[in-house]
N, CA, C and O atoms as CSV, one atom per row, in Angstrom:
chain,resi,resn,atom,element,x,y,z
A,1,MET,N,N,-34.009,-168.505,-87.295
A,1,MET,CA,C,-33.543,-168.187,-86.394
A,1,MET,C,C,-31.728,-168.483,-86.322
A,1,MET,O,O,-31.293,-169.616,-86.531
A,2,HIS,N,N,-30.992,-167.555,-86.069
A,2,HIS,CA,C,-29.767,-167.732,-86.099
A,2,HIS,C,C,-29.006,-168.546,-85.058
A,2,HIS,O,O,-28.918,-167.978,-83.969
A,3,LYS,N,N,-28.430,-169.762,-85.146
A,3,LYS,CA,C,-27.744,-170.571,-83.938
A,3,LYS,C,C,-26.295,-170.325,-83.848
A,3,LYS,O,O,-25.434,-170.402,-84.725
A,4,LEU,N,N,-26.197,-169.977,-82.451
A,4,LEU,CA,C,-24.370,-169.904,-82.169
A,4,LEU,C,C,-23.807,-171.048,-81.615
A,4,LEU,O,O,-24.086,-171.455,-80.488
A,5,ALA,N,N,-22.997,-171.594,-82.400
A,5,ALA,CA,C,-22.113,-172.423,-81.899
A,5,ALA,C,C,-21.297,-172.192,-80.673
A,5,ALA,O,O,-20.501,-171.254,-80.614
A,6,THR,N,N,-21.479,-173.029,-79.697
A,6,THR,CA,C,-20.980,-172.447,-78.294
A,6,THR,C,C,-19.955,-173.512,-77.669
A,6,THR,O,O,-20.588,-174.543,-77.446
A,7,GLN,N,N,-18.749,-173.634,-77.342
A,7,GLN,CA,C,-17.827,-174.551,-76.694
A,7,GLN,C,C,-17.452,-173.936,-75.272
A,7,GLN,O,O,-17.078,-172.780,-75.075
A,8,ILE,N,N,-17.626,-174.924,-74.336
A,8,ILE,CA,C,-17.475,-174.495,-72.898
A,8,ILE,C,C,-16.054,-174.752,-72.859
A,8,ILE,O,O,-15.715,-175.706,-73.560
A,9,HIS,N,N,-15.099,-174.144,-72.209
A,9,HIS,CA,C,-13.725,-174.756,-71.942
A,9,HIS,C,C,-13.629,-174.742,-70.439
A,9,HIS,O,O,-14.023,-173.761,-69.809
A,10,LYS,N,N,-13.124,-175.785,-69.851
A,10,LYS,CA,C,-13.267,-176.053,-68.411
A,10,LYS,C,C,-11.565,-176.511,-68.080
A,10,LYS,O,O,-10.997,-177.369,-68.755
A,11,HIS,N,N,-11.073,-175.971,-67.236
A,11,HIS,CA,C,-9.719,-176.575,-66.567
A,11,HIS,C,C,-9.709,-176.382,-65.278
A,11,HIS,O,O,-10.523,-175.538,-64.901
A,12,SER,N,N,-8.993,-176.929,-64.375
A,12,SER,CA,C,-8.454,-176.834,-63.090
A,12,SER,C,C,-7.415,-175.953,-63.087
A,12,SER,O,O,-6.379,-176.233,-63.690
A,13,VAL,N,N,-7.594,-174.505,-62.249
A,13,VAL,CA,C,-6.855,-173.763,-61.981
A,13,VAL,C,C,-5.189,-174.550,-61.548
A,13,VAL,O,O,-4.154,-174.025,-61.959
A,14,ARG,N,N,-5.166,-175.538,-60.887
A,14,ARG,CA,C,-4.464,-175.988,-60.270
A,14,ARG,C,C,-3.435,-176.954,-61.371
A,14,ARG,O,O,-2.208,-177.048,-61.353
A,15,ASP,N,N,-4.325,-177.541,-62.209
A,15,ASP,CA,C,-3.751,-178.426,-63.070
A,15,ASP,C,C,-3.903,-178.047,-64.607
A,15,ASP,O,O,-3.786,-178.950,-65.434
A,16,ALA,N,N,-4.132,-176.890,-64.975
A,16,ALA,CA,C,-3.984,-176.567,-66.408
A,16,ALA,C,C,-2.899,-176.621,-67.358
A,16,ALA,O,O,-1.762,-176.331,-66.985
A,17,PRO,N,N,-3.107,-176.921,-68.404
A,17,PRO,CA,C,-1.653,-177.053,-69.121
A,17,PRO,C,C,-0.863,-175.911,-69.174
A,17,PRO,O,O,-0.752,-175.419,-70.297
A,18,VAL,N,N,-0.399,-175.466,-68.441
A,18,VAL,CA,C,0.522,-174.363,-68.408
A,18,VAL,C,C,2.076,-174.557,-68.940
A,18,VAL,O,O,2.702,-175.607,-68.796
A,19,GLU,N,N,2.543,-173.481,-69.518
A,19,GLU,CA,C,3.654,-173.686,-70.326
A,19,GLU,C,C,4.582,-172.407,-69.668
A,19,GLU,O,O,4.128,-171.471,-69.011
A,20,PRO,N,N,5.936,-172.626,-70.015
A,20,PRO,CA,C,6.690,-171.581,-69.100
A,20,PRO,C,C,6.513,-170.217,-69.500
A,20,PRO,O,O,6.787,-169.984,-70.677
A,21,ALA,N,N,6.075,-169.152,-68.712
A,21,ALA,CA,C,6.236,-167.849,-69.688
A,21,ALA,C,C,7.239,-167.016,-68.323
A,21,ALA,O,O,6.823,-166.798,-67.185
A,22,PRO,N,N,8.256,-166.760,-68.724
A,22,PRO,CA,C,9.211,-166.577,-67.657
A,22,PRO,C,C,9.192,-164.771,-67.658
A,22,PRO,O,O,9.027,-164.050,-68.641
A,23,ILE,N,N,9.385,-164.412,-66.430
A,23,ILE,CA,C,9.464,-162.968,-66.142
A,23,ILE,C,C,10.935,-162.538,-66.526
A,23,ILE,O,O,11.944,-163.189,-66.254
A,24,PRO,N,N,10.901,-161.504,-67.108
A,24,PRO,CA,C,12.194,-161.006,-67.933
A,24,PRO,C,C,13.169,-160.704,-66.440
A,24,PRO,O,O,12.726,-160.070,-65.483
A,25,PRO,N,N,14.376,-161.226,-66.492
A,25,PRO,CA,C,15.132,-161.043,-65.799
A,25,PRO,C,C,15.338,-159.470,-64.843
A,25,PRO,O,O,15.391,-159.249,-63.633
A,26,GLU,N,N,15.412,-158.589,-66.047
A,26,GLU,CA,C,15.462,-156.961,-65.550
A,26,GLU,C,C,14.624,-156.841,-64.585
A,26,GLU,O,O,14.925,-156.245,-63.551
A,27,ASP,N,N,13.398,-157.414,-64.795
A,27,ASP,CA,C,12.167,-157.286,-63.837
A,27,ASP,C,C,12.116,-157.775,-62.414
A,27,ASP,O,O,11.295,-157.479,-61.546
A,28,ILE,N,N,13.338,-158.726,-62.335
A,28,ILE,CA,C,13.161,-159.781,-60.915
A,28,ILE,C,C,13.999,-158.408,-59.769
A,28,ILE,O,O,14.960,-157.685,-60.031
A,29,ILE,N,N,13.313,-158.469,-58.743
A,29,ILE,CA,C,14.009,-157.764,-57.808
A,29,ILE,C,C,14.833,-158.385,-56.855
A,29,ILE,O,O,15.795,-157.753,-56.418
A,30,SER,N,N,14.551,-159.782,-56.380
A,30,SER,CA,C,14.718,-160.652,-55.761
A,30,SER,C,C,14.183,-162.126,-55.618
A,30,SER,O,O,12.987,-162.373,-55.773
A,31,GLY,N,N,14.870,-162.845,-55.394
A,31,GLY,CA,C,14.432,-164.463,-55.585
A,31,GLY,C,C,14.665,-164.567,-56.906
A,31,GLY,O,O,15.317,-163.787,-57.601
A,32,ALA,N,N,13.933,-165.875,-57.339
A,32,ALA,CA,C,14.244,-166.690,-58.602
A,32,ALA,C,C,12.523,-167.232,-58.774
A,32,ALA,O,O,12.218,-168.408,-58.573
A,33,PRO,N,N,11.378,-166.045,-59.219
A,33,PRO,CA,C,10.313,-166.347,-59.209
A,33,PRO,C,C,10.500,-167.272,-60.428
A,33,PRO,O,O,11.430,-166.991,-61.184
A,34,GLU,N,N,9.681,-168.412,-60.731
A,34,GLU,CA,C,9.088,-169.170,-61.939
A,34,GLU,C,C,7.637,-168.967,-62.189
A,34,GLU,O,O,6.726,-169.235,-61.405
A,35,SER,N,N,7.541,-168.473,-63.350
A,35,SER,CA,C,6.104,-168.259,-63.880
A,35,SER,C,C,5.623,-169.171,-65.161
A,35,SER,O,O,6.240,-169.348,-66.212
A,36,THR,N,N,4.450,-169.655,-64.804
A,36,THR,CA,C,3.644,-170.417,-66.005
A,36,THR,C,C,2.389,-169.868,-66.433
A,36,THR,O,O,1.715,-169.199,-65.649
A,37,MET,N,N,2.020,-170.089,-67.597
A,37,MET,CA,C,0.634,-169.808,-67.878
A,37,MET,C,C,0.066,-170.667,-69.160
A,37,MET,O,O,0.756,-171.300,-69.959
A,38,ALA,N,N,-1.208,-170.547,-69.159
A,38,ALA,CA,C,-2.313,-171.307,-70.034
A,38,ALA,C,C,-3.056,-170.317,-70.432
A,38,ALA,O,O,-3.736,-169.794,-69.549
A,39,ILE,N,N,-3.146,-169.871,-71.540
A,39,ILE,CA,C,-4.467,-168.861,-72.393
A,39,ILE,C,C,-5.651,-170.041,-72.829
A,39,ILE,O,O,-5.581,-170.889,-73.719
A,40,LEU,N,N,-6.639,-169.793,-71.963
A,40,LEU,CA,C,-7.690,-170.955,-72.160
A,40,LEU,C,C,-8.509,-170.388,-73.695
A,40,LEU,O,O,-8.924,-171.091,-74.616
A,41,TRP,N,N,-8.540,-169.240,-73.590
A,41,TRP,CA,C,-9.344,-168.557,-74.482
A,41,TRP,C,C,-8.791,-166.894,-75.247
A,41,TRP,O,O,-8.245,-165.980,-74.628
A,42,ARG,N,N,-9.106,-166.911,-76.568
A,42,ARG,CA,C,-8.497,-165.435,-76.674
A,42,ARG,C,C,-9.161,-165.115,-77.780
A,42,ARG,O,O,-9.081,-165.856,-78.759
A,43,SER,N,N,-10.052,-163.768,-77.812
A,43,SER,CA,C,-10.678,-163.206,-78.931
A,43,SER,C,C,-10.091,-163.172,-80.413
A,43,SER,O,O,-8.876,-163.335,-80.522
A,44,ASP,N,N,-10.807,-162.987,-81.494
A,44,ASP,CA,C,-10.255,-162.996,-82.628
A,44,ASP,C,C,-9.229,-161.639,-82.979
A,44,ASP,O,O,-8.502,-161.635,-83.972
A,45,ASP,N,N,-9.297,-160.491,-81.992
A,45,ASP,CA,C,-8.695,-159.359,-82.463
A,45,ASP,C,C,-7.732,-159.307,-81.234
A,45,ASP,O,O,-7.124,-158.262,-81.004
A,46,GLY,N,N,-7.599,-160.249,-80.554
A,46,GLY,CA,C,-6.307,-160.411,-79.498
A,46,GLY,C,C,-6.398,-159.577,-78.361
A,46,GLY,O,O,-5.498,-159.597,-77.521
A,47,LYS,N,N,-7.595,-158.692,-78.220
A,47,LYS,CA,C,-7.709,-157.933,-76.996
A,47,LYS,C,C,-8.370,-158.485,-75.816
A,47,LYS,O,O,-8.154,-157.973,-74.718
A,48,LEU,N,N,-9.214,-159.557,-75.951
A,48,LEU,CA,C,-9.439,-160.183,-74.610
A,48,LEU,C,C,-9.222,-161.598,-74.549
A,48,LEU,O,O,-9.346,-162.420,-75.457
A,49,TYR,N,N,-8.931,-161.746,-73.537
A,49,TYR,CA,C,-8.237,-163.324,-73.192
A,49,TYR,C,C,-8.360,-163.736,-71.764
A,49,TYR,O,O,-8.207,-162.878,-70.895
A,50,ASN,N,N,-8.659,-165.149,-71.397
A,50,ASN,CA,C,-8.482,-165.446,-70.194
A,50,ASN,C,C,-7.395,-166.847,-70.087
A,50,ASN,O,O,-7.108,-167.565,-71.044
A,51,GLY,N,N,-7.023,-166.969,-69.040
A,51,GLY,CA,C,-6.180,-168.361,-68.640
A,51,GLY,C,C,-6.009,-168.215,-67.223
A,51,GLY,O,O,-6.669,-167.506,-66.464
A,52,VAL,N,N,-4.907,-169.079,-66.919
A,52,VAL,CA,C,-4.239,-169.479,-66.056
A,52,VAL,C,C,-2.864,-169.255,-65.553
A,52,VAL,O,O,-1.915,-169.753,-66.159
A,53,TRP,N,N,-2.639,-168.338,-64.184
A,53,TRP,CA,C,-1.172,-168.113,-64.389
A,53,TRP,C,C,-0.542,-168.505,-62.928
A,53,TRP,O,O,-0.989,-167.933,-61.934
A,54,HIS,N,N,0.440,-169.428,-62.805
A,54,HIS,CA,C,1.311,-169.848,-61.763
A,54,HIS,C,C,2.730,-169.207,-61.332
A,54,HIS,O,O,3.520,-169.048,-62.262
A,55,CYS,N,N,3.010,-168.952,-60.490
A,55,CYS,CA,C,4.338,-167.922,-60.098
A,55,CYS,C,C,4.613,-168.866,-58.568
A,55,CYS,O,O,3.757,-169.187,-57.743
A,56,THR,N,N,6.054,-169.151,-58.542
A,56,THR,CA,C,6.729,-169.429,-57.064
A,56,THR,C,C,7.243,-168.041,-56.527
A,56,THR,O,O,7.404,-167.044,-57.230
A,57,PRO,N,N,7.450,-168.119,-55.320
A,57,PRO,CA,C,7.662,-166.876,-54.626
A,57,PRO,C,C,9.075,-166.083,-55.121
A,57,PRO,O,O,10.027,-166.716,-55.577
A,58,GLY,N,N,9.079,-165.007,-55.011
A,58,GLY,CA,C,10.066,-163.767,-55.413
A,58,GLY,C,C,9.567,-162.646,-55.705
A,58,GLY,O,O,8.339,-162.645,-55.789
A,59,VAL,N,N,10.201,-161.485,-55.928
A,59,VAL,CA,C,9.653,-159.973,-56.018
A,59,VAL,C,C,10.073,-159.467,-57.294
A,59,VAL,O,O,11.262,-159.438,-57.611
A,60,PHE,N,N,9.154,-159.071,-58.031
A,60,PHE,CA,C,9.230,-158.442,-59.490
A,60,PHE,C,C,8.363,-157.355,-59.812
A,60,PHE,O,O,7.419,-157.002,-59.105
A,61,MET,N,N,8.673,-156.875,-60.804
A,61,MET,CA,C,7.973,-155.818,-61.712
A,61,MET,C,C,7.211,-156.714,-62.537
A,61,MET,O,O,7.644,-157.763,-63.014
A,62,LEU,N,N,5.773,-156.133,-62.714
A,62,LEU,CA,C,5.063,-156.671,-63.995
A,62,LEU,C,C,4.031,-155.233,-64.588
A,62,LEU,O,O,3.702,-154.323,-63.827
A,63,SER,N,N,3.736,-155.273,-65.700
A,63,SER,CA,C,3.110,-154.260,-66.188
A,63,SER,C,C,1.886,-155.392,-66.843
A,63,SER,O,O,2.016,-156.488,-67.387
A,64,SER,N,N,0.741,-154.610,-66.526
A,64,SER,CA,C,-0.589,-155.355,-66.696
A,64,SER,C,C,-1.337,-154.963,-67.763
A,64,SER,O,O,-1.242,-153.833,-68.242
A,65,PRO,N,N,-2.313,-156.077,-68.310
A,65,PRO,CA,C,-3.490,-155.248,-69.073
A,65,PRO,C,C,-4.504,-154.982,-68.162
A,65,PRO,O,O,-4.255,-155.246,-66.985
A,66,GLY,N,N,-5.594,-154.516,-68.441
A,66,GLY,CA,C,-6.828,-154.283,-67.590
A,66,GLY,C,C,-6.952,-156.032,-67.425
A,66,GLY,O,O,-6.923,-156.820,-68.370
A,67,GLU,N,N,-7.119,-156.447,-65.750
A,67,GLU,CA,C,-7.158,-157.925,-65.467
A,67,GLU,C,C,-7.947,-157.927,-64.326
A,67,GLU,O,O,-7.967,-157.075,-63.438
A,68,THR,N,N,-8.566,-158.898,-64.412
A,68,THR,CA,C,-9.427,-159.392,-63.248
A,68,THR,C,C,-8.824,-160.782,-62.720
A,68,THR,O,O,-8.714,-161.787,-63.422
A,69,ILE,N,N,-8.502,-160.692,-61.554
A,69,ILE,CA,C,-7.910,-161.930,-61.367
A,69,ILE,C,C,-8.506,-162.896,-59.998
A,69,ILE,O,O,-9.047,-162.171,-59.163
A,70,THR,N,N,-8.504,-164.034,-59.711
A,70,THR,CA,C,-8.828,-164.649,-58.552
A,70,THR,C,C,-7.936,-165.792,-58.403
A,70,THR,O,O,-7.613,-166.695,-59.175
A,71,LEU,N,N,-7.606,-165.489,-57.128
A,71,LEU,CA,C,-6.305,-166.442,-56.565
A,71,LEU,C,C,-6.913,-167.700,-55.799
A,71,LEU,O,O,-7.532,-167.731,-54.736
A,72,ILE,N,N,-6.594,-168.597,-56.554
A,72,ILE,CA,C,-6.772,-170.120,-55.839
A,72,ILE,C,C,-6.094,-170.667,-54.784
A,72,ILE,O,O,-6.550,-171.334,-53.856
A,73,ASP,N,N,-4.809,-170.282,-55.032
A,73,ASP,CA,C,-3.996,-170.776,-53.865
A,73,ASP,C,C,-2.876,-169.457,-53.972
A,73,ASP,O,O,-2.527,-168.890,-55.007
A,74,GLY,N,N,-2.438,-169.162,-52.579
A,74,GLY,CA,C,-1.110,-168.442,-52.511
A,74,GLY,C,C,-1.513,-167.057,-52.013
A,74,GLY,O,O,-2.660,-166.709,-51.737
A,75,ASP,N,N,-0.245,-166.207,-51.928
A,75,ASP,CA,C,-0.340,-164.941,-51.261
A,75,ASP,C,C,0.492,-164.110,-52.027
A,75,ASP,O,O,1.569,-164.530,-52.450
A,76,VAL,N,N,0.059,-162.865,-52.264
A,76,VAL,CA,C,0.634,-161.756,-53.116
A,76,VAL,C,C,0.358,-160.531,-52.651
A,76,VAL,O,O,-0.830,-160.365,-52.377
A,77,THR,N,N,1.316,-159.309,-52.410
A,77,THR,CA,C,1.238,-158.109,-52.355
A,77,THR,C,C,1.688,-157.500,-53.467
A,77,THR,O,O,2.820,-157.716,-53.902
A,78,ILE,N,N,0.692,-156.536,-54.128
A,78,ILE,CA,C,0.547,-155.826,-55.422
A,78,ILE,C,C,0.618,-154.461,-54.769
A,78,ILE,O,O,-0.179,-154.046,-53.928
A,79,THR,N,N,2.095,-153.548,-55.453
A,79,THR,CA,C,2.064,-152.386,-55.001
A,79,THR,C,C,2.208,-151.840,-56.391
A,79,THR,O,O,3.166,-152.218,-57.066
A,80,PRO,N,N,1.317,-150.959,-56.892
A,80,PRO,CA,C,1.545,-150.142,-58.315
A,80,PRO,C,C,2.300,-148.985,-57.803
A,80,PRO,O,O,2.164,-148.572,-56.652
A,81,GLU,N,N,3.145,-148.437,-58.722
A,81,GLU,CA,C,4.055,-147.435,-58.776
A,81,GLU,C,C,3.076,-146.246,-58.548
A,81,GLU,O,O,2.133,-145.950,-59.282
A,82,GLY,N,N,3.529,-145.504,-57.205
A,82,GLY,CA,C,2.993,-144.302,-56.943
A,82,GLY,C,C,1.637,-144.734,-56.254
A,82,GLY,O,O,0.879,-143.764,-56.255
A,83,GLY,N,N,0.974,-146.010,-55.578
A,83,GLY,CA,C,0.318,-146.426,-55.082
A,83,GLY,C,C,0.366,-147.242,-53.651
A,83,GLY,O,O,1.413,-147.478,-53.049
A,84,GLU,N,N,-0.571,-147.518,-53.338
A,84,GLU,CA,C,-0.950,-148.361,-52.044
A,84,GLU,C,C,-0.619,-149.981,-52.340
A,84,GLU,O,O,-0.867,-150.704,-53.305
A,85,PRO,N,N,-0.091,-150.160,-51.345
A,85,PRO,CA,C,-0.033,-152.090,-51.361
A,85,PRO,C,C,-1.182,-152.710,-51.324
A,85,PRO,O,O,-1.991,-152.224,-50.534
A,86,VAL,N,N,-1.541,-153.680,-51.955
A,86,VAL,CA,C,-3.094,-154.405,-51.973
A,86,VAL,C,C,-2.392,-155.977,-51.793
A,86,VAL,O,O,-1.721,-156.512,-52.676
A,87,THR,N,N,-2.698,-156.584,-50.461
A,87,THR,CA,C,-2.609,-157.931,-50.551
A,87,THR,C,C,-3.733,-158.657,-50.976
A,87,THR,O,O,-4.855,-158.287,-50.629
A,88,VAL,N,N,-3.546,-159.795,-51.790
A,88,VAL,CA,C,-4.577,-160.651,-52.370
A,88,VAL,C,C,-4.184,-162.211,-51.909
A,88,VAL,O,O,-3.127,-162.766,-52.209
A,89,ARG,N,N,-5.069,-162.691,-51.258
A,89,ARG,CA,C,-4.866,-164.177,-50.844
A,89,ARG,C,C,-5.969,-164.945,-51.455
A,89,ARG,O,O,-7.065,-164.514,-51.814
A,90,ALA,N,N,-5.446,-166.313,-51.525
A,90,ALA,CA,C,-6.365,-167.515,-52.049
A,90,ALA,C,C,-7.943,-167.164,-51.665
A,90,ALA,O,O,-8.221,-166.684,-50.566
A,91,GLY,N,N,-8.804,-167.407,-52.525
A,91,GLY,CA,C,-10.093,-166.972,-52.736
A,91,GLY,C,C,-10.500,-165.631,-52.658
A,91,GLY,O,O,-11.607,-165.379,-52.183
A,92,GLU,N,N,-9.645,-164.592,-53.120
A,92,GLU,CA,C,-9.961,-163.343,-53.303
A,92,GLU,C,C,-9.917,-162.756,-54.558
A,92,GLU,O,O,-9.262,-163.409,-55.371
A,93,ILE,N,N,-10.337,-161.877,-54.912
A,93,ILE,CA,C,-10.670,-161.482,-56.318
A,93,ILE,C,C,-10.306,-159.997,-56.323
A,93,ILE,O,O,-10.627,-159.278,-55.377
A,94,ALA,N,N,-9.604,-159.512,-57.434
A,94,ALA,CA,C,-9.214,-158.241,-57.494
A,94,ALA,C,C,-9.097,-157.789,-59.263
A,94,ALA,O,O,-9.118,-158.534,-60.242
A,95,TYR,N,N,-8.983,-156.413,-59.194
A,95,TYR,CA,C,-9.180,-155.738,-60.193
A,95,TYR,C,C,-7.863,-155.000,-60.538
A,95,TYR,O,O,-7.536,-154.146,-59.714
A,96,ILE,N,N,-6.986,-155.185,-61.683
A,96,ILE,CA,C,-6.027,-154.178,-61.692
A,96,ILE,C,C,-6.057,-153.531,-63.415
A,96,ILE,O,O,-5.924,-154.140,-64.476
A,97,PRO,N,N,-6.242,-152.355,-63.196
A,97,PRO,CA,C,-6.527,-151.398,-64.240
A,97,PRO,C,C,-5.129,-151.555,-65.359
A,97,PRO,O,O,-3.951,-151.727,-65.047
A,98,GLU,N,N,-5.729,-151.430,-66.733
A,98,GLU,CA,C,-4.850,-151.605,-67.653
A,98,GLU,C,C,-3.907,-150.495,-67.649
A,98,GLU,O,O,-4.144,-149.339,-67.297
A,99,GLY,N,N,-2.841,-150.962,-68.069
A,99,GLY,CA,C,-1.208,-150.062,-68.007
A,99,GLY,C,C,-0.766,-150.092,-66.466
A,99,GLY,O,O,0.039,-149.215,-66.152
A,100,THR,N,N,-1.106,-150.822,-65.636
A,100,THR,CA,C,-0.389,-150.517,-64.086
A,100,THR,C,C,0.636,-151.281,-64.213
A,100,THR,O,O,0.560,-152.425,-64.663
A,101,ARG,N,N,1.710,-150.724,-63.826
A,101,ARG,CA,C,3.165,-151.082,-63.648
A,101,ARG,C,C,3.137,-151.488,-62.023
A,101,ARG,O,O,2.637,-150.638,-61.287
A,102,ALA,N,N,3.577,-152.575,-61.476
A,102,ALA,CA,C,3.479,-152.804,-60.081
A,102,ALA,C,C,4.398,-153.850,-59.643
A,102,ALA,O,O,4.838,-154.706,-60.410
A,103,LYS,N,N,4.703,-153.766,-58.311
A,103,LYS,CA,C,5.932,-154.460,-57.802
A,103,LYS,C,C,4.830,-155.589,-57.146
A,103,LYS,O,O,3.828,-155.330,-56.479
A,104,TRP,N,N,5.307,-156.826,-57.524
A,104,TRP,CA,C,4.517,-158.172,-57.169
A,104,TRP,C,C,5.521,-158.857,-56.245
A,104,TRP,O,O,6.654,-159.194,-56.588
A,105,GLU,N,N,4.820,-159.079,-54.664
A,105,GLU,CA,C,5.821,-159.833,-54.009
A,105,GLU,C,C,4.864,-161.231,-53.825
A,105,GLU,O,O,3.747,-161.258,-53.307
A,106,VAL,N,N,5.488,-162.194,-54.300
A,106,VAL,CA,C,4.731,-163.703,-54.110
A,106,VAL,C,C,5.451,-164.440,-52.803
A,106,VAL,O,O,6.574,-164.928,-52.938
A,107,ARG,N,N,4.905,-164.484,-51.816
A,107,ARG,CA,C,5.119,-165.164,-50.692
A,107,ARG,C,C,4.768,-166.552,-50.575
A,107,ARG,O,O,5.419,-167.340,-49.889
A,108,GLU,N,N,3.920,-166.808,-51.124
A,108,GLU,CA,C,3.391,-168.615,-51.367
A,108,GLU,C,C,3.229,-168.476,-52.740
A,108,GLU,O,O,3.042,-167.385,-53.280
A,109,THR,N,N,3.298,-169.593,-53.356
A,109,THR,CA,C,3.247,-169.975,-54.718
A,109,THR,C,C,1.736,-169.408,-55.011
A,109,THR,O,O,0.904,-169.649,-54.137
A,110,VAL,N,N,1.355,-168.750,-56.051
A,110,VAL,CA,C,0.241,-168.169,-56.363
A,110,VAL,C,C,-0.216,-169.018,-57.957
A,110,VAL,O,O,0.334,-169.101,-59.056
A,111,ARG,N,N,-1.353,-169.490,-57.438
A,111,ARG,CA,C,-2.217,-169.921,-58.829
A,111,ARG,C,C,-3.426,-169.113,-58.820
A,111,ARG,O,O,-4.278,-168.991,-57.940
A,112,LYS,N,N,-3.323,-168.527,-60.099
A,112,LYS,CA,C,-4.904,-167.533,-60.489
A,112,LYS,C,C,-5.252,-167.811,-61.811
A,112,LYS,O,O,-4.583,-167.936,-62.837
A,113,GLY,N,N,-6.803,-167.901,-61.488
A,113,GLY,CA,C,-7.190,-167.661,-63.094
A,113,GLY,C,C,-7.486,-166.141,-63.223
A,113,GLY,O,O,-7.593,-165.366,-62.272
A,114,PHE,N,N,-7.607,-165.822,-64.570
A,114,PHE,CA,C,-7.743,-164.443,-64.811
A,114,PHE,C,C,-8.438,-164.092,-65.988
A,114,PHE,O,O,-8.401,-164.995,-66.823
A,115,HIS,N,N,-9.177,-162.894,-66.401
A,115,HIS,CA,C,-9.700,-162.475,-67.718
A,115,HIS,C,C,-8.978,-160.777,-67.704
A,115,HIS,O,O,-8.865,-159.891,-66.857
A,116,SER,N,N,-8.674,-160.914,-68.860
A,116,SER,CA,C,-7.667,-159.555,-69.366
A,116,SER,C,C,-8.268,-158.930,-70.574
A,116,SER,O,O,-8.834,-159.618,-71.424
A,117,TYR,N,N,-8.130,-157.371,-70.684
A,117,TYR,CA,C,-8.245,-156.691,-71.698
A,117,TYR,C,C,-7.155,-156.160,-72.053
A,117,TYR,O,O,-6.523,-155.654,-71.126
A,118,ASP,N,N,-6.572,-156.072,-73.361
A,118,ASP,CA,C,-5.321,-155.539,-73.647
A,118,ASP,C,C,-5.569,-154.628,-74.760
A,118,ASP,O,O,-5.200,-155.171,-75.801
A,119,SER,N,N,-6.138,-153.234,-74.998
A,119,SER,CA,C,-6.703,-152.437,-75.598
A,119,SER,C,C,-6.007,-152.217,-76.963
A,119,SER,O,O,-6.671,-151.781,-77.903
A,120,THR,N,N,-4.673,-152.507,-77.106
A,120,THR,CA,C,-3.493,-152.603,-78.108
A,120,THR,C,C,-3.831,-153.999,-78.661
A,120,THR,O,O,-3.733,-153.999,-79.888
A,121,GLY,N,N,-4.143,-155.015,-78.225
A,121,GLY,CA,C,-4.339,-156.264,-78.859
A,121,GLY,C,C,-2.861,-157.006,-79.447
A,121,GLY,O,O,-2.640,-157.869,-80.296
A,122,THR,N,N,-2.007,-156.201,-78.540
A,122,THR,CA,C,-0.654,-157.007,-78.820
A,122,THR,C,C,0.285,-157.182,-77.758
A,122,THR,O,O,1.485,-157.236,-78.027
A,123,LEU,N,N,-0.218,-157.300,-76.303
A,123,LEU,CA,C,0.533,-157.938,-75.428
A,123,LEU,C,C,0.854,-159.332,-75.469
A,123,LEU,O,O,1.984,-159.675,-75.122
A,124,LEU,N,N,0.080,-160.121,-75.817
A,124,LEU,CA,C,0.305,-161.485,-76.236
A,124,LEU,C,C,1.245,-161.933,-77.649
A,124,LEU,O,O,1.697,-163.064,-77.828
A,125,GLY,N,N,1.425,-160.704,-78.637
A,125,GLY,CA,C,1.626,-161.219,-79.804
A,125,GLY,C,C,0.571,-161.477,-80.814
A,125,GLY,O,O,-0.616,-161.346,-80.513
A,126,PRO,N,N,0.943,-161.828,-81.969
A,126,PRO,CA,C,-0.243,-162.222,-82.867
A,126,PRO,C,C,-1.116,-163.414,-82.507
A,126,PRO,O,O,-0.723,-164.516,-82.124
A,127,ALA,N,N,-2.625,-162.923,-82.732
A,127,ALA,CA,C,-3.643,-163.973,-82.191
A,127,ALA,C,C,-3.671,-165.113,-83.139
A,127,ALA,O,O,-4.407,-166.077,-82.925
């Protein structure tokens, strides 16, 4: 019988080892949002990954991979181009379809856990 070696990765969303993940200046609409991120796992082909993202208040545009997010802290309204605004608060989960470009209005510092699917495997750069 084949035995699969498994390693379970565990981190606190609030205290994960995040590093700067700046929002491009041209995407910032107002405020001075500061973004940090930790990739906790990534598939060999770079198409699947999960991690933690923190962001201070501000308004900006983001393009998304297919992403399921769970907010641990904070409050954000996400308005997809051509779509209706959706407010996500601490304790809630949301799915953002791949390719969505949306305005993020972060009112309280957001700390989220996420699982993403990037069909191109290129969003994060080489695996």
